[in-house]
C-alpha positions in Angstrom: -6.9 170.0 -80.2 -8.9 167.2 -81.7 -7.4 167.7 -85.1 -3.9 167.4 -83.7 -4.8 164.1 -81.9 -6.2 162.7 -85.2 -3.0 163.6 -87.0 -0.9 161.9 -84.4 -3.1 158.8 -84.6 -2.7 158.8 -88.4 1.1 159.0 -88.2 1.3 156.1 -85.7 -0.9 153.9 -87.9 1.3 154.7 -90.9 4.4 153.6 -89.0 2.7 150.4 -88.0 1.9 149.7 -91.6 5.5 150.3 -92.7 6.8 147.9 -90.0 4.2 145.3 -91.0 5.2 145.6 -94.7 8.9 145.3 -93.8 8.3 142.1 -91.7 6.3 140.5 -94.5 9.1 141.1 -97.0 11.7 139.2 -94.8 12.8 135.7 -95.9 11.4 132.8 -93.9 13.5 131.6 -90.9 15.8 128.6 -91.4 14.9 125.3 -89.9 16.5 124.6 -86.5 19.5 122.3 -86.8 19.6 119.3 -84.4 22.0 119.7 -81.5 25.2 117.8 -82.2 26.0 115.6 -79.2 28.6 113.2 -80.7 32.3 113.8 -80.8 34.3 113.9 -84.0 36.8 111.1 -84.0 39.9 113.1 -84.9 43.1 111.4 -83.6 46.3 113.4 -84.1 49.6 111.7 -84.0 53.2 112.7 -84.6 53.3 110.3 -87.6 50.7 108.6 -89.8 48.9 105.7 -88.2 46.9 102.8 -89.6 43.4 101.9 -88.4 43.0 99.1 -85.9 40.3 96.4 -85.9 37.1 97.0 -83.9 38.2 95.6 -80.6 35.8 94.6 -77.8 32.6 95.4 -79.5 30.8 92.5 -77.8 32.0 91.4 -74.3 31.6 87.7 -74.8 33.3 84.9 -72.9 36.9 84.8 -73.8 39.0 81.8 -74.8 40.2 79.5 -72.1 43.7 80.4 -71.0 46.4 78.3 -72.6 48.2 75.8 -70.4 51.9 76.3 -70.0 53.7 74.1 -72.5 57.4 73.6 -72.5 59.9 73.4 -75.3 63.6 73.8 -75.7 64.7 77.4 -75.2 67.6 78.6 -77.3 69.8 80.6 -75.0 71.6 83.6 -76.3 75.4 83.6 -76.2 77.0 85.4 -73.3 79.0 88.2 -74.9 80.5 91.4 -73.6 78.7 92.6 -70.5 79.2 96.3 -71.5 77.3 96.0 -74.8 74.6 98.5 -75.7 71.7 98.3 -78.1 73.8 100.2 -80.6 76.5 97.6 -80.4 73.9 94.9 -80.9 72.7 96.6 -84.1 76.2 96.9 -85.4 76.6 93.1 -84.9 73.2 92.1 -86.3 72.2 94.8 -88.8 72.2 92.2 -91.6 69.4 90.4 -89.8 67.1 93.4 -89.5 63.6 92.5 -90.8 61.7 95.5 -89.5 62.2 99.1 -88.4 59.3 101.4 -87.7 60.5 104.1 -90.1 62.2 103.4 -93.4 64.6 106.3 -93.4 66.1 105.8 -89.9 69.8 105.2 -89.8 69.9 103.0 -86.7 73.7 102.9 -86.8 74.3 106.7 -86.7 76.0 108.0 -83.6 75.6 111.5 -82.2 78.6 113.8 -81.5 78.1 113.6 -77.8 77.7 110.5 -75.5 73.9 110.6 -75.7 73.0 108.2 -78.5 69.7 106.8 -77.2 69.0 103.9 -79.5 65.2 103.8 -79.6 64.3 107.5 -78.8 62.3 109.9 -81.1 62.6 113.6 -80.3 59.6 115.9 -80.9 60.5 119.6 -81.2 57.7 121.9 -80.1 59.4 125.3 -80.8 57.4 125.5 -84.0 53.7 125.6 -84.5 53.7 122.1 -86.0 55.9 119.7 -83.9 58.7 118.1 -85.9 60.0 114.6 -85.1 63.7 114.0 -85.1 65.9 110.9 -84.8 69.5 111.5 -83.7 69.4 115.0 -85.1 67.7 114.2 -88.4 64.1 115.1 -89.1 61.6 112.5 -90.2 59.4 113.5 -93.1 58.0 110.4 -94.9 57.4 107.4 -92.7 57.3 104.2 -94.7 57.5 100.6 -93.7 60.6 98.6 -94.5 59.8 96.1 -97.3 59.9 92.5 -96.2 59.8 89.3 -98.3 56.4 87.7 -98.5 57.6 84.4 -97.2 59.0 85.9 -94.0 57.3 87.0 -90.7 56.2 90.6 -91.0 56.0 92.9 -88.0 54.0 96.2 -87.7 53.4 98.8 -85.1 52.4 101.9 -87.1 48.9 102.0 -85.5 47.5 103.7 -82.4 49.3 102.8 -79.2 51.8 100.6 -81.1 55.5 101.0 -80.1 57.7 98.3 -81.7 60.8 100.0 -82.9 62.7 97.3 -84.8 63.0 93.5 -85.1 65.9 91.2 -85.9 65.7 87.6 -87.1 68.1 85.9 -84.7 67.6 82.4 -86.1 64.8 80.3 -87.5 61.6 81.1 -85.6 63.5 83.3 -83.1 63.2 87.1 -83.2 64.7 89.8 -81.1 62.5 92.9 -80.7 63.3 96.4 -79.4 60.6 98.6 -78.0 60.5 102.3 -78.7 61.2 104.7 -75.8 58.6 107.2 -74.8 58.7 110.3 -76.9 61.3 112.8 -75.6 62.6 110.4 -73.1 65.5 108.0 -73.0 63.6 105.0 -71.6 60.2 104.1 -70.0 59.9 100.9 -72.0 57.5 98.4 -70.3 54.3 98.6 -72.5 54.4 96.8 -75.9 51.9 96.5 -78.7 52.7 95.1 -82.2 51.2 92.7 -84.8 52.6 89.7 -86.7 51.6 88.4 -90.1 52.9 85.7 -92.4 53.1 82.8 -90.0 51.8 79.4 -90.9 49.3 77.3 -88.9 51.1 75.4 -86.2 54.3 77.4 -86.4 55.8 78.3 -83.0 57.8 81.5 -82.7 60.0 82.8 -79.9 59.9 86.5 -79.2 62.6 88.2 -77.2 61.9 91.8 -76.0 65.3 93.1 -75.1 64.9 96.5 -73.4 62.3 96.4 -70.6 62.7 99.0 -67.9 61.6 97.4 -64.6 63.6 94.9 -62.6 60.5 92.9 -61.5 57.4 91.8 -63.5 54.4 89.6 -63.1 55.5 87.6 -66.1 57.5 85.5 -63.7 54.4 84.7 -61.7 52.2 83.5 -64.5 51.2 86.5 -66.5 50.7 85.9 -70.2 50.7 88.5 -73.0 47.3 89.7 -74.4 46.7 88.2 -77.8 44.1 89.0 -80.5 43.6 86.9 -83.7 41.7 88.3 -86.6 40.8 84.8 -87.8 39.6 83.7 -84.4 37.4 86.8 -84.2 35.9 86.1 -87.7 35.3 82.4 -86.9 34.0 82.3 -83.4 33.8 86.0 -82.4 36.5 85.8 -79.7 38.1 88.9 -78.4 41.4 89.5 -76.5 42.7 86.6 -74.6 45.8 85.6 -72.6 48.1 83.2 -74.4 51.7 82.2 -74.8 54.0 79.8 -73.0 57.6 79.3 -71.8 57.4 82.9 -70.4 60.4 84.3 -68.5 61.5 87.8 -67.4 65.2 88.3 -66.6 68.1 90.7 -66.8 69.2 91.6 -70.3 72.8 91.5 -71.4 72.5 95.1 -72.7 73.2 98.3 -70.7 71.1 101.4 -70.6 72.4 104.5 -72.3 71.8 106.9 -69.4 74.4 107.0 -68.1 76.8 104.3 -69.2 79.0 104.9 -66.2 76.4 103.3 -63.9 76.3 100.1 -66.0 72.7 99.5 -65.4 71.1 96.7 -67.4 67.8 96.4 -69.3 65.5 93.5 -68.6 64.3 91.0 -71.2 60.9 89.3 -71.8 60.8 86.0 -73.6 57.7 84.1 -74.6 56.6 81.6 -77.3 53.4 81.5 -79.3 51.9 78.9 -81.7 49.9 80.3 -84.6 46.6 78.6 -85.3 45.7 79.8 -88.8 47.4 80.5 -92.1 47.4 84.1 -93.4 46.4 85.4 -89.9 47.2 88.7 -88.3 47.8 88.4 -84.6 48.2 91.3 -82.2 50.4 91.0 -79.1 50.2 93.5 -76.2 51.2 93.8 -72.5 47.5 94.1 -71.6 44.2 94.6 -73.3 44.7 97.9 -75.3 42.3 100.8 -74.9 43.0 103.5 -77.4 41.9 107.1 -77.7 39.7 106.1 -80.6 38.0 103.5 -78.3 37.2 106.2 -75.8 35.7 108.6 -78.4 33.6 105.7 -79.9 32.3 104.7 -76.5 31.4 108.3 -75.6 29.5 108.6 -78.9 27.5 105.5 -78.1 26.5 107.1 -74.8 25.6 110.4 -76.4 23.6 108.7 -79.1 21.5 106.9 -76.6 18.4 109.1 -75.9 18.0 107.8 -72.3 21.6 108.0 -71.3 22.5 111.4 -72.8 19.9 113.1 -70.5 22.2 112.6 -67.6 25.6 113.1 -69.4 27.2 116.2 -70.7 30.7 116.7 -72.1 33.0 119.6 -72.4 36.5 120.1 -73.9 38.8 120.7 -71.0 41.9 121.7 -73.1 43.9 120.9 -76.1 47.1 118.9 -75.6 50.6 119.4 -77.1 49.8 117.0 -79.8 46.5 118.7 -80.8 44.2 116.2 -79.2 41.3 117.2 -76.9 41.0 116.3 -73.3 37.4 115.7 -72.3 35.6 116.3 -69.0 32.2 114.7 -68.4 29.5 115.7 -66.0 26.9 113.1 -64.8 24.0 114.1 -62.6 20.2 114.3 -62.5 18.4 116.9 -64.5 16.0 117.5 -61.6 16.5 120.7 -59.6 15.3 119.0 -56.4 18.0 119.1 -53.7 20.6 120.2 -56.3 22.3 122.5 -53.9 22.8 119.6 -51.4 24.5 117.2 -53.9 28.0 116.1 -53.1 30.9 116.2 -55.5 32.7 113.2 -56.8 35.8 113.2 -59.1 37.3 110.4 -61.2 40.5 110.6 -63.2 42.0 108.0 -65.5 44.9 107.3 -67.9 47.6 109.7 -66.6 49.9 106.8 -67.5 49.1 105.8 -71.1 50.5 102.3 -70.8 48.0 101.4 -68.1 44.7 100.7 -70.0 43.1 99.1 -66.9 42.1 102.6 -65.7 40.2 103.2 -68.9 38.2 100.0 -68.6 37.3 100.8 -64.9 36.3 104.4 -66.0 34.1 102.9 -68.7 32.4 100.7 -66.2 31.8 103.7 -64.0 30.3 105.8 -66.8 28.2 102.9 -68.1 26.7 102.3 -64.6 26.1 106.0 -63.7 24.1 106.6 -67.0 22.0 103.5 -66.6 18.4 103.2 -65.3 19.2 101.1 -62.2 17.8 102.4 -58.9 21.3 102.8 -57.4 22.4 104.9 -60.4 19.4 107.1 -60.1 19.9 107.5 -56.4 23.6 108.6 -57.0 22.6 111.0 -59.7 20.0 112.7 -57.4 22.5 113.0 -54.6 25.9 113.6 -56.4 27.4 115.5 -59.2 30.2 113.5 -60.9 33.1 115.1 -62.7 35.0 112.5 -64.8 38.3 113.0 -66.7 38.4 109.8 -68.8 41.8 110.2 -70.5 44.3 112.7 -69.0 47.1 111.8 -71.4 45.6 111.2 -74.9 48.9 112.1 -76.6 50.8 109.4 -74.8 48.0 106.8 -75.6 48.0 107.7 -79.3 51.8 107.6 -79.7 52.4 104.4 -77.8 54.0 105.8 -74.7 54.1 103.8 -71.4 54.4 106.5 -68.7 54.9 110.0 -70.2 53.3 112.6 -72.4 54.9 114.2 -75.5 56.8 116.7 -73.2 58.7 113.7 -71.8 57.5 113.8 -68.2 55.3 111.8 -65.9 52.0 113.8 -65.6 51.3 112.2 -62.2 54.4 113.9 -60.9 53.4 117.4 -62.1 50.4 118.2 -59.8 52.2 120.5 -57.4 53.1 123.2 -59.9 51.9 122.1 -63.4 53.0 124.1 -66.4 50.2 125.6 -68.4 51.9 125.0 -71.7 53.7 121.7 -71.1 51.1 120.0 -68.9 47.7 121.5 -70.0 45.6 118.6 -69.0 47.0 118.6 -65.4 46.9 122.4 -65.1 43.3 122.8 -66.2 42.1 119.7 -64.4 43.5 120.9 -61.1 42.0 124.3 -61.7 38.7 122.7 -62.6 38.6 120.5 -59.5 39.6 123.4 -57.2 36.8 125.5 -58.6 34.4 122.6 -58.2 35.3 122.3 -54.5 34.3 125.9 -53.9 30.9 125.2 -55.4 30.1 122.2 -53.3 31.6 119.6 -50.9 33.7 116.9 -52.6 33.6 113.7 -50.7 35.6 111.4 -53.0 38.5 111.6 -55.5 39.8 108.5 -57.2 42.7 108.3 -59.7 42.6 105.1 -61.8 45.8 103.3 -62.6 47.3 99.9 -63.4 50.0 98.0 -61.5 52.6 95.8 -63.1 54.1 94.1 -60.0 51.3 93.2 -57.7 48.1 91.1 -58.0 44.5 92.0 -57.3 43.2 95.6 -57.1 43.9 97.9 -54.2 44.3 101.6 -53.3 47.0 104.0 -52.2 45.5 106.4 -49.6 46.7 109.4 -47.5 46.7 109.6 -43.7 48.5 111.7 -41.2 48.6 108.8 -38.7 49.9 105.3 -39.1 47.1 104.0 -36.9 44.7 101.4 -38.5 41.5 103.0 -37.2 41.3 106.2 -39.2 38.6 107.8 -41.3 40.8 107.7 -44.4 40.6 103.9 -44.5 36.8 103.6 -44.2 35.9 103.9 -47.8 38.7 101.6 -48.9 37.5 98.9 -46.5 33.9 99.3 -47.8 35.1 99.0 -51.4 37.0 95.8 -50.5 33.9 94.3 -48.9 31.7 95.0 -52.0 34.4 94.2 -54.7 35.5 90.6 -54.9 38.5 91.6 -57.0 39.9 94.0 -54.3 42.4 93.0 -51.6 42.4 95.3 -48.6 45.6 94.0 -47.0 47.5 95.2 -50.1 46.3 98.8 -49.6 48.8 101.3 -48.2 48.2 104.7 -46.6 51.4 106.7 -46.5 52.7 110.1 -47.7 56.1 109.7 -49.2 58.4 112.4 -50.4 58.9 110.6 -53.7 55.1 110.8 -54.4 54.6 114.3 -53.1 53.7 115.7 -56.5 51.1 113.1 -57.4 47.4 114.0 -57.9 46.5 111.9 -54.8 48.7 113.8 -52.3 48.3 117.3 -53.8 44.5 117.2 -53.9 44.4 115.7 -50.4 46.5 118.5 -49.0 44.9 121.4 -50.9 41.3 120.4 -50.8 41.3 118.8 -47.3 39.4 115.7 -48.5 39.7 112.5 -46.5 38.9 110.0 -49.3 41.5 110.7 -52.0 42.8 107.4 -53.5 44.9 106.0 -56.3 43.0 102.9 -57.4 45.4 100.3 -58.8 44.3 97.3 -60.9 46.8 94.5 -61.6 48.0 93.7 -65.1 47.7 90.1 -64.1 44.7 89.3 -61.9 43.9 87.7 -58.6 45.3 84.4 -57.1 47.1 83.7 -60.3 44.0 84.0 -62.4 43.9 86.5 -65.2 41.5 89.4 -65.2 39.3 89.7 -68.2 37.9 93.0 -69.6 34.6 92.4 -67.9 36.4 92.1 -64.5 37.8 95.6 -64.9 34.4 96.9 -65.8 32.9 95.3 -62.7 35.6 97.0 -60.6 34.0 100.3 -61.7 30.5 99.1 -60.8 31.7 98.0 -57.3 33.2 101.5 -56.7 29.7 103.0 -57.4 28.0 100.5 -55.2 30.3 101.4 -52.3 29.7 105.1 -53.0 25.9 104.7 -52.8 26.2 103.1 -49.3 28.3 106.1 -48.1 25.9 108.6 -49.7 22.9 107.0 -48.0 24.8 107.1 -44.7 25.6 110.9 -45.0 22.1 111.9 -46.1 20.2 110.6 -43.1 19.3 114.1 -42.0 17.2 114.5 -45.2 15.5 111.1 -44.8 13.9 109.5 -41.8 16.3 106.6 -41.4 17.4 107.1 -37.8 17.3 103.4 -37.1 19.7 102.4 -39.9 23.2 101.6 -38.4 26.0 104.0 -39.2 28.1 102.4 -41.9 31.2 104.5 -41.3 31.0 103.5 -37.6 30.8 99.9 -38.5 33.9 100.2 -40.7 35.8 102.0 -38.0 35.0 99.2 -35.5 36.2 96.6 -38.0 39.4 98.6 -38.6 40.1 98.7 -34.9 40.1 94.8 -34.8 42.7 94.6 -37.6 46.4 94.2 -36.8 48.8 97.1 -37.3 50.6 97.2 -40.7 53.8 99.0 -41.8 52.3 100.2 -45.1 55.4 99.4 -47.1 55.0 99.2 -50.9 57.2 99.3 -54.0 55.5 99.4 -57.4 54.3 101.5 -60.3 53.2 104.3 -58.1 56.9 105.1 -57.5 59.3 108.0 -57.7 59.9 110.2 -60.8 61.4 108.3 -63.6 65.2 108.5 -64.2 64.6 108.3 -68.0 63.7 111.9 -68.5 65.9 114.1 -70.6 68.4 116.5 -69.0 67.8 120.2 -68.8 70.2 121.1 -71.6 68.3 118.8 -73.9 64.8 119.9 -72.9 65.5 123.7 -73.4 66.1 122.9 -77.1 62.7 121.4 -77.6 60.2 123.8 -76.1 59.4 127.5 -76.0 61.2 129.7 -73.3 57.8 130.4 -71.6 57.8 126.7 -70.6 61.2 126.7 -68.9 61.4 125.9 -65.2 63.5 127.9 -62.7 66.2 125.3 -62.9 66.3 125.4 -66.7 66.5 129.2 -66.6 69.4 129.2 -64.2 71.1 126.6 -66.5 70.7 129.0 -69.5 72.1 131.9 -67.5 75.1 129.9 -66.5 75.6 128.8 -70.1 75.5 132.3 -71.4 78.0 133.4 -68.7 80.4 130.7 -69.6 80.3 131.8 -73.2 81.2 135.4 -72.2 83.8 134.3 -69.7 87.4 134.8 -71.1 89.4 131.7 -71.6 92.4 131.2 -69.3 95.6 132.3 -71.0 99.0 130.7 -70.7 101.5 133.2 -69.2 104.3 132.0 -71.5 102.1 132.6 -74.6 101.2 136.1 -73.3 104.9 137.0 -72.9 105.7 135.8 -76.4 102.7 137.7 -77.9 103.8 140.9 -76.0 107.4 140.5 -77.4 106.1 140.0 -80.9 103.9 143.1 -80.6 106.8 145.2 -79.3 109.0 144.0 -82.2 106.3 144.8 -84.7 105.7 148.3 -83.2 109.4 149.2 -82.8 111.2 150.5 -85.9 114.0 148.3 -87.4 117.6 149.3 -87.0 118.2 149.4 -90.8 115.3 151.7 -91.3 116.0 155.3 -92.3 113.0 156.5 -90.3 113.9 158.1 -87.0 111.9 157.4 -83.9 109.6 160.3 -83.0 111.0 162.6 -80.3 109.2 163.4 -77.1 108.6 166.9 -78.3 107.1 165.8 -81.6 103.7 164.2 -82.1 103.7 160.9 -83.9 102.1 160.9 -87.3 100.3 157.7 -86.7 97.9 158.1 -83.8 97.9 154.3 -83.2 101.6 154.2 -83.0 101.7 154.8 -79.3 98.9 154.3 -76.7 99.0 156.5 -73.7 99.1 154.8 -70.3 95.7 155.9 -69.0 94.0 154.6 -72.2 95.7 151.3 -71.9 94.6 150.9 -68.3 91.1 151.9 -69.3 91.1 149.2 -71.9 92.2 146.6 -69.4 89.4 147.6 -67.1 86.8 147.2 -69.8 87.9 143.6 -70.6 87.8 142.6 -66.9 84.6 140.8 -66.1 83.0 140.5 -62.7 83.3 137.4 -60.7 80.8 134.7 -61.7 77.7 134.3 -59.5 77.6 131.4 -57.1 75.6 128.7 -58.9 74.5 125.9 -56.5 72.8 122.7 -57.8 69.8 122.4 -55.5 69.5 118.7 -56.4 72.5 117.9 -54.3 71.7 120.0 -51.3 71.5 117.6 -48.4 70.3 118.4 -44.9 73.9 118.4 -43.6 75.0 120.9 -46.3 72.1 123.2 -45.7 72.8 123.1 -41.9 76.4 124.1 -42.5 75.3 127.0 -44.8 72.8 128.1 -42.1 75.6 128.2 -39.5 77.8 130.3 -41.8 75.0 132.8 -42.4 74.2 133.0 -38.6 77.9 133.6 -37.9 78.0 136.5 -40.4 74.9 138.0 -39.0 76.2 137.7 -35.4 79.5 139.5 -36.3 77.6 142.2 -38.1 75.4 142.8 -35.1 78.4 143.0 -32.8 80.1 145.4 -35.0 77.0 147.7 -35.2 76.5 147.5 -31.4 80.1 148.5 -30.7 80.5 152.2 -29.6 83.3 153.8 -31.6 85.5 156.5 -30.2 86.7 159.3 -32.4 89.8 161.3 -31.5 90.0 164.7 -33.1 93.3 166.6 -32.6 93.8 170.3 -33.0 97.4 171.2 -33.2 98.5 174.7 -32.3 101.6 176.4 -30.9 100.2 176.6 -27.4 97.8 173.7 -26.8 96.4 170.4 -28.0 92.7 169.8 -27.6 91.1 166.3 -27.7 87.4 165.7 -28.2 85.6 162.4 -27.3 82.4 162.0 -29.3 80.0 159.1 -28.8 77.4 158.2 -31.4 73.8 157.9 -30.3 72.1 154.7 -31.5 68.6 155.8 -30.5 68.5 159.2 -32.2 69.2 160.3 -35.7 71.3 163.4 -34.8 74.8 163.7 -36.1 76.3 163.3 -32.7 76.7 165.1 -29.4 79.6 166.0 -27.1 79.5 164.0 -23.9 82.8 165.1 -22.4 85.5 167.5 -23.3 88.9 167.3 -21.8 91.3 170.1 -22.3 95.0 169.6 -22.1 97.0 172.8 -22.3 100.6 173.6 -21.7 100.1 174.5 -18.0 96.8 176.3 -17.7 94.3 173.4 -17.2 91.7 175.5 -15.4 91.9 178.4 -17.7 88.8 179.1 -19.7 89.0 179.1 -23.5 87.6 181.7 -25.8 84.3 181.6 -27.6 85.9 181.3 -31.1 87.8 178.2 -29.9 84.6 176.7 -28.6 82.9 177.2 -32.0 85.9 175.6 -33.7 85.7 172.7 -31.2 82.0 172.1 -32.0 82.7 172.3 -35.7 85.2 169.4 -35.4 82.9 167.4 -33.2 80.2 167.3 -35.9 77.5 168.7 -33.6 75.0 171.2 -34.9 73.4 172.4 -31.6 75.7 175.5 -31.6 73.7 178.0 -33.6 
């Protein structure tokens, strides 16, 4: 026994030695790599882009706004009122000084009536999207060469969208803005650069194809201007400049459709250059590009103090290949983590509204700071931020849409996973977040081009002023000097039913869901600066901290602190009733989207909507449908075929006799075969295709009455009791059976009464064989 134990011990020690020798022979472990927090700045565009200057690195005081100077305005000649931009090009193509892509044939017309002058089409049926212009693919994008002594335009950079420029006269230039990708309009945002001007030279710019009928340019808004020489000399950033600014109806018609004869709108402004050899950028508002966002996030992640509270995650990849980020900001402490409230911020669904990005940057900068209020919010809330929902539109210079050609803020009801990935995954992410914890606030950040100040659109079931949905809006207005509460509206309109605000309010049952709008202009005819937009974000966080303190009294001994929500409700009760009417950028779905027959040619079948699928089915049916034949032509063709088949009189061949079989089997076709062939060519009646877009309430009510009438007739027919008469003829008697069907039982029938009519013997009994025959006729099976 002892010897066996010793042997076992020796074997175990030998195994340990082998394991030790194996471990000592392994190579040393690699050094741990540092965790990468920053984001690779990889901006993907449909065409090559140039780098922009480093805008807004230091938020210093801007230049004083220029006073409105006046000079003579050269009016354009009033020509034909039915002219389009294509007609304008045909008249002024000799004056073309810039077009965005060198190989574009701007004078080419398509075979149909859909020649959209400034539209680029991106086809996503392939792995790599291909850009087309009026049916021709764009491969090499080059700038048009321009003489060195002339003014040179450029927009081949991120968020730029100048399509072409014409020299109308000395120091007067007509500019045409590019439409949103895969749309036939949506032209309001502009961003381009000018070089080659001399110091003191004043140039008039005419932007011919704006979309909206109203603009703040008529109320004092000036274009945003950035001068490279000014930045090098005194470090100035973006400022508002320009004079003799006017916004009015353009003489050119829109191309969609021409029958409506709707006109574009034109912006005209003057600018005096201050330096020689300067490059000056002009924009509708202070630009905020996708690159600016990635650089700002990298500065936050590089900061050792801020990155402790901030984490990022890639939400999805867009159609253009760019990444949509989602950020999480909260405290790393586990104390009371389960009781933290949820807060959601979204920005830049509309790429031409950069104000939302500046407000979002102010929110992120404040929440990651070391201020006591920021620390309090991080300990009591978990923030989910979507800083740029539409990076493709921002990169390619769109105003309202993404690369799929639709408004993302009108796709929240049923977003398509492939066409609207950022909306689809953001909605899924927020709904999952709501199951994890209570969400108390959702804000979607936008810019407004028709109203001044900042304000919110909210949701409310009631039109009463004293409602809980208005509480947080009033509190924000009290803490934010740039916000105007009387401009806020709280309505649910059918045109805005598919927006993020209404859909999240309905599905998540959250009281405080707002669309936060910041004006392109400012407040009281004073321009907003970039720091003002940043302060709007800080004010939102300050108002939120007050609400969070009010809702967390049960965890802190602050019973004597007055209820802030109750105070706001009391103030709301003292305010007059408003009608909540508003018209602005948060409006109905744009009319500039492409038609269904155009969209189905650009995307994969898995992205088609129900309406587009029905359109394709109808199109395939129309192809298979036989064309209507003229009866005269059919008679002539039949005569010709008979003459060809019948033998000639001079021919020696004799017609085949009826008793003989024809040598050629195709010589004569038998009648049944011919009928069978006709039956095969006959197609069923086309299905009833109804355009749901024209279904009015009155039409649907008439259709309902027709269906109810049909159902009522069918019920009356089924409830009617039929009578079947069965006659048995014989030489001696006639017997009649009356059989009533039973609606409650499933039997074949039963005989309720039998009347016998004979030739004179009514009371005479019939034989058993006749009875069986009677029951056989009656359909009853109870005689066995």
